[in-house]
N, C-alpha and C positions, 0 to 999 in steps of 0.2 A: 502260612503259605497260601498264595492265591490259588483259587480253583482254575483249572485250565478253561479256556474259552472254546466253545463248540460252534461250528458253523455248518449249517446244512444248506446245500445249493440244490434247488429243484428247478428243472427246466419245465416249461409249460407242456401240456399235452398236445396231441396232434391237432393242427389247426387248419381251417379252410385255406384254399389256395389264395395267392395274391389276387387282389381285385382293384378296381379303380379307386376305391375308398382309401387305400393306403395300408401299409403294413400294420400300423398300430391298431387298425380296426378289425383285423382278422379275428374270428371267433373259434372256440374249440368245436371240433366235430364230435359226433357221438363216440367215435373211437377215442378221441382225446379225453372225453369225460371218463370213459371206462379205464383208460390208462392212468389217469390221476387217482381214481378210486383205488386201483391196484397199488399205486405208489403209497397211498395213505395206509392201506392194509399192511404193506411191507414195513412201513415206519412203525405202526402200532406193534408189530411183532418184535421190534427191536427194544421196546419198553424204554424209549428215550423221550425227552421233552425239550421244548424250546420256550423261551420266555418273551421273544420279540419276533415279529414277522415284518419283512419289508418286501414290497411287490412292485414290479415294473408297472408303469401306467398303461401299458398296452392291454387291450381288451382280453386277449387270450391268457395273459398272465393273471389278470384280475379274476377271471373265471376259474383258472386253475387254483388260485389261493382259496376262493370261496368253496369250491368242491372239496379240496384237500382238507380244509379245516372242518367242514361239515362232517366228513367221515370220521375225524378224530373226536368229534363231540366235545371240543374244548371251547372255552369262552374267551379265547385269545382273539384280539382284533388285529388288523394289520394296517400298516402305514404305506402309502405309495411313495416310491423312491425313483425319481427320474434318472438317477445315476446307473441303474441296473438294467438298461435297455440293451438291445443287441450290440450297440456301439459303445457300451460302457468300457471304462479303462480300469483294469485291475488295480493299478497303483493308487488311483484316486479313490476307488471304492474301499480298499484296505485302510487307507488313511481315515476315511469317514467311519468305517466300522470300529476302528480303535477308539473313536470318541463316543461310541454307544455304551451305555452303562447296563449291559446285559451279559450274562454268562453264556447264553445259548441263543443263536439267531438263525432264523430260516429266511433265505432269500428265494423268491420265486422270479425267475428270469429267463433268459434266452441264449441261443447260440448266436455268434461264436463266443460271446462273453462268458457263459457258464464254464465252458471247458478252459478258457484262458485263465479265469479266476482260480479254478481248482489247481491247474498246473503252476500258477504263480505262487500259491501258498504252500504247496506240497514240498516236503523236505527230501523227497526221493522221486524217481521216475514213476509215473502212474502205470498200473497194470496194462499190458499190451491190449487186452480186450476192452478196456474202459473207453466208453464214448458217451457223451451227453446227448443221447437220443431223446426223443420226446418222453416226458414224464420220468426221466432218470433223476435220481436223487443221490448226491454225494455228501459224505460226512467227513469233516476235518476237525482236528483238535490241536490246540497249542497253548502254551503259557501266555502267548499273545499272538495276535494275527499279524503276521509280517511275511515278506517274501521268503520262501524256502524254510519256514519255521514251524510248519504244521504237519502233523501226521495224517496221512490219508487213511481213514479208519475203515470205511466200507462204502459201497454204492449198491443201489437197486435199480433195475430197469424193468418195465412191464414185460410180462411173458409174451 
């Protein structure tokens, strides 16, 4: 029997306001760094692992990944994935994820895509209080990653 696939979706931490340089250049604020460290501590408390990490090319997502992984003290590297930006399409990303040879994947991404992806995969309505606020992490699991085929396992948001 195949092991179920796990997917963790982490939204970047609080970022600087929009500026002339463009959305993709926005950096984490001090609050954002603290939020990401809090998310990492909450993940550590779950005693779970991932074997692959994909990160949006946007600066704040790259900074989030580096901060999060440093807190975990793991030697996992990450790959940049242009599919998981704010304008990502859940159906396209799920097709792409199916081709990845990993049992457990972390995506570091953005709104509105993060919430859209979690809703797309979940086999039941999400908890009413659930929202992909900054540095929120959601965990899903399924025999395969497909629309309405995954169990929404848990989520954590910074205090």
